[in-house]
C-alpha positions in Angstrom: -24.6 17.0 4.1 -22.4 14.0 4.4 -19.8 12.6 6.8 -16.0 12.8 6.3 -12.9 12.2 8.4 -11.4 15.6 8.7 -8.0 16.6 10.1 -7.5 20.1 11.4 -4.6 22.1 12.8 -4.8 25.5 14.7 -3.2 27.4 17.5 -4.8 25.0 19.9 -3.3 22.0 18.2 -4.1 19.1 16.0 -7.5 17.3 15.8 -9.1 14.4 13.9 -12.8 13.8 13.8 -15.8 12.6 11.8 -17.6 15.8 10.8 -20.7 16.9 8.8 -19.5 18.3 5.5 -21.3 20.3 2.7 -20.9 19.3 -0.9 -20.0 22.9 -1.6 -16.8 22.5 0.5 -15.4 19.8 -1.8 -12.5 20.8 -4.1 -12.9 21.3 -7.8 -13.0 18.3 -10.1 -14.8 16.8 -13.0 -16.2 13.7 -11.3 -18.4 13.7 -8.2 -18.4 10.3 -6.6 -20.1 8.3 -3.9 -17.4 6.5 -1.9 -18.5 3.0 -0.8 -15.3 1.8 0.7 -11.9 3.2 1.6 -8.9 1.7 3.5 -6.1 2.6 5.9 -2.6 2.6 4.6 0.6 3.5 6.5 0.5 7.0 5.0 -3.1 7.4 6.2 -2.0 6.3 9.7 0.7 8.9 9.7 -1.7 11.6 8.7 -4.6 10.7 11.1 -2.3 10.3 14.1 -0.3 13.4 13.1 3.0 11.4 13.5 4.4 12.3 10.1 4.6 15.3 7.8 2.0 14.0 5.4 -0.7 16.7 5.3 0.3 19.8 3.3 -3.0 21.8 3.5 -5.5 22.3 6.3 -8.2 21.3 7.0 -7.8 18.0 5.2 -10.1 15.1 4.6 -8.0 11.9 5.0 -7.9 8.9 2.7 -5.6 8.1 -0.2 -7.8 5.3 -1.4 -11.4 4.9 -2.5 -13.8 2.8 -4.5 -17.4 3.5 -5.4 -19.8 4.9 -8.0 -19.7 8.1 -10.2 -22.7 10.4 -9.4 -21.9 13.2 -11.8 -19.2 13.7 -14.5 -18.1 16.3 -17.0 -15.1 14.1 -17.9 -15.5 12.4 -21.3 -14.3 9.0 -20.0 -16.7 8.8 -17.0 -20.4 8.9 -16.6 -22.9 8.5 -13.8 -23.1 4.9 -12.6 -19.5 3.9 -13.6 -17.6 2.0 -10.9 -14.1 3.3 -10.1 -11.0 2.8 -8.0 -8.8 5.6 -6.8 -5.2 5.4 -5.4 -2.8 8.2 -4.6 -2.4 11.4 -6.6 -1.9 13.4 -3.4 -5.4 12.7 -2.0 -5.4 13.0 1.8 -2.2 15.0 1.5 -2.6 18.1 -0.7 -6.2 17.5 -1.7 -9.3 16.3 0.2 -9.3 12.5 0.3 -11.7 9.6 0.3 -12.4 8.7 3.9 -15.7 10.5 3.1 -19.1 9.6 1.9 -18.6 11.8 -1.1 -15.5 13.1 -3.0 -14.9 15.3 -6.0 -12.1 13.8 -8.2 -10.2 14.2 -11.4 -11.4 11.7 -14.0 -7.9 11.3 -15.4 -6.8 9.8 -12.0 -9.5 7.0 -11.9 -9.1 3.4 -12.8 -12.1 1.3 -13.8 -13.1 -1.2 -11.2 -12.1 -4.6 -12.6 -15.1 -6.9 -13.2 -13.4 -9.5 -11.0 -13.7 -7.2 -7.9 -16.4 -5.6 -5.9 -15.7 -2.2 -4.4 -15.1 -3.9 -1.1 -12.5 -6.2 -2.5 -10.8 -3.4 -4.4 -10.4 -1.4 -1.2 -9.2 -4.5 0.7 -6.4 -4.4 -1.8 -6.1 -0.6 -1.9 -2.8 1.2 -2.3 -1.0 -1.4 -0.3 -2.0 -4.2 -2.7 -1.6 -2.1 -5.8 1.9 -1.3 -4.6 2.7 -4.9 -3.9 1.7 -5.7 -7.5 3.9 -2.9 -8.8 6.8 -4.6 -6.9 6.0 -8.0 -8.5 5.9 -6.4 -12.0 9.3 -4.7 -11.3 10.8 -8.1 -10.4 9.4 -9.7 -13.5 10.6 -6.8 -15.7 14.1 -7.3 -14.4 14.1 -11.0 -15.2 13.3 -12.6 -11.8 11.6 -16.0 -12.1 10.4 -18.6 -9.6 13.4 -20.8 -10.6 15.9 -18.2 -9.5 15.7 -18.8 -5.8 14.1 -17.4 -2.6 12.3 -14.1 -2.6 12.4 -12.1 0.6 9.4 -10.0 1.7 9.9 -7.6 4.6 7.2 -6.2 6.8 5.3 -9.3 5.8 2.3 -9.0 8.0 1.6 -5.5 6.9 -0.7 -4.6 4.0 2.0 -4.5 1.3 3.8 -7.5 2.7 0.7 -9.7 3.1 -0.4 -9.1 -0.5 3.1 -9.5 -1.8 3.4 -12.9 -0.1 0.1 -14.0 -1.5 0.9 -12.8 -5.0 4.4 -14.3 -5.1 3.2 -17.6 -3.6 0.5 -17.9 -6.2 3.0 -17.3 -9.0 5.2 -20.1 -7.8 8.0 -18.2 -6.0 9.6 -19.6 -2.8 8.7 -16.7 -0.4 10.6 -16.0 2.8 8.6 -13.7 5.0 10.4 -11.4 7.5 8.3 -10.4 10.5 8.5 -9.4 14.2 5.3 -11.2 14.9 6.2 -14.9 15.5 2.6 -15.7 16.4 1.6 -14.8 12.8 3.6 -17.6 11.2 0.5 -19.7 10.4 -1.1 -16.6 8.8 1.9 -16.0 6.5 2.2 -19.7 5.6 -1.5 -19.7 4.7 -0.9 -16.8 2.4 2.0 -18.6 0.6 5.2 -18.1 2.6 7.5 -21.1 2.4 9.6 -19.9 5.3 9.5 -17.3 8.1 12.4 -15.4 9.6 12.7 -12.9 12.4 12.9 -9.3 11.2 15.7 -8.9 13.8 18.0 -10.7 11.4 17.7 -7.6 9.1 16.9 -4.6 11.3 20.3 -3.9 12.9 23.4 -2.4 11.2 25.2 -4.9 9.0 28.2 -5.4 6.8 28.1 -3.7 3.4 28.3 -7.1 1.6 27.0 -10.3 3.2 26.3 -13.9 2.3 24.2 -14.1 -0.9 20.7 -15.3 0.1 17.9 -13.7 -2.0 17.1 -13.8 -5.7 14.9 -10.8 -5.1 13.4 -8.7 -2.3 10.2 -6.8 -1.8 10.9 -4.3 0.9 8.3 -2.1 2.7 10.6 -1.2 5.6 13.6 0.8 4.5 16.5 1.8 6.7 18.9 -1.0 7.9 16.4 -3.6 6.7 16.7 -2.4 3.2 20.5 -2.0 3.4 20.9 -5.6 4.7 18.5 -6.9 2.1 20.6 -5.4 -0.6 23.8 -6.7 1.0 22.3 -10.2 1.0 20.9 -10.2 -2.5 22.4 -12.6 -5.0 24.4 -11.7 -8.1 22.1 -10.0 -10.6 19.2 -9.9 -8.2 16.5 -7.3 -7.8 15.3 -5.3 -4.7 12.0 -3.5 -5.0 11.8 -0.7 -2.4 8.4 0.7 -1.6 8.2 1.6 2.1 9.8 3.3 5.1 8.2 1.6 8.2 11.7 1.4 9.9 12.9 4.7 8.6 13.7 6.9 5.6 17.4 6.5 5.9 19.4 4.1 3.7 22.7 3.3 5.5 24.3 1.3 2.7 27.2 1.3 0.3 27.4 0.9 -3.4 29.1 -2.5 -3.1 26.0 -4.7 -3.8 25.3 -2.7 -6.9 28.8 -2.6 -8.4 30.2 -6.0 -7.3 27.1 -8.1 -7.6 25.0 -6.2 -10.2 22.1 -5.9 -7.8 19.2 -3.7 -9.1 17.4 -1.4 -6.7 14.0 -0.7 -8.2 12.1 2.2 -6.6 8.4 1.7 -6.5 6.1 4.8 -6.6 2.4 4.3 -6.4 1.3 7.9 -5.9 2.0 9.3 -9.4 2.3 6.1 -11.4 0.9 6.6 -14.9 -2.6 5.3 -15.8 -1.3 2.5 -18.0 0.8 1.1 -15.2 -2.0 1.4 -12.7 -4.4 -0.4 -15.1 -1.8 -3.1 -15.7 -1.4 -3.6 -11.9 -5.1 -3.9 -11.3 -5.6 -6.2 -14.3 -2.9 -8.5 -12.9 -4.4 -8.4 -9.4 -7.7 -9.6 -10.8 -5.9 -12.7 -12.1 -3.1 -13.4 -9.5 -4.7 -12.6 -6.1 -6.9 -15.3 -4.8 -10.1 -14.0 -3.3 -10.0 -16.4 -0.3 -6.5 -15.2 0.7 -7.6 -11.6 0.3 -10.5 -12.2 2.6 -8.2 -13.6 5.3 -6.3 -10.3 5.4 -9.3 -8.1 6.0 -9.9 -6.1 9.2 -13.1 -4.2 8.4 -14.3 -1.2 10.4 -17.0 1.6 9.8 -15.9 5.1 9.2 -16.7 6.0 12.8 -13.9 3.7 14.0 -11.3 4.7 11.5 -9.4 7.0 13.8 -9.0 4.4 16.5 -7.9 1.8 14.0 -5.3 4.3 12.5 -3.8 4.5 16.0 -3.7 0.7 16.3 -2.0 0.6 12.8 0.7 3.0 13.9 1.2 1.0 17.1 1.8 -2.2 15.2 -1.4 -3.8 16.4 -2.8 -4.5 12.9 -2.1 -7.2 10.4 -3.1 -7.4 6.8 -5.5 -4.8 5.4 -7.8 -2.3 7.2 -10.9 -1.9 5.2 -13.2 1.1 6.0 -16.9 0.8 5.1 -18.1 4.3 4.2 
């Protein structure tokens, strides 16, 4: 018997709670794991608070992220005692997730825990940080360099935004952080932001083509914010889109793309192939400073994860929510 954060829906409605769970209830898989740490991402918040159509099978154990130790394995690449990181692959959506003391996983989905990280640090990074690194890799792949000009990061106090600011700052970029939390300016500057702007500059409907400002953008917000970011990106610039905190709509025109050669790079962390995942984690081990990561952490036990998910969705959280299992 072990504890898990389980979501249920019935005729009487939706419920979320920490429940006793039998190992026999776990789904099929070739790796049985002890989960040491998980985290709360925006998608977890949507699922746990039932404010978005995330869960596709009921009941569901929440948690798209996890790090811990392999207990049993029939997968050729994993054996008992190995340390792993898991992100995405539909966990917490279509398959029982990792806000649970135990999980049964597919070995093909796991990434080896980099030697530079503890399980705690890996989950402080989690899907948000791994996604931020995928965004940075996309900028680099498309030729963006620190000499090219300012890089905008939207949703900058969130999990993706915080780690994107830290990574880009460490790599020498001039980072402009967009946030609605003016009182977090010192936090963002400590992470590596050169300048702070009010998110209101980007969140309202804007012209299809605007003054060129950004060499590149990391956007975790979507909707009008993403449209304005594209409209303000300089000739040949790159916009990495990875989130939808403002909305799933994209009220834009083709003008930035056909008149300025702007590249819109979609960033998917859920089904990214293993080699791309491993590359992202290897780079995080080099480019993310441990002290800056520590400054982002808001750690809670599993028993408090539901209340913290509500706070996350209400905008009362900054940085990364780490869940100790």
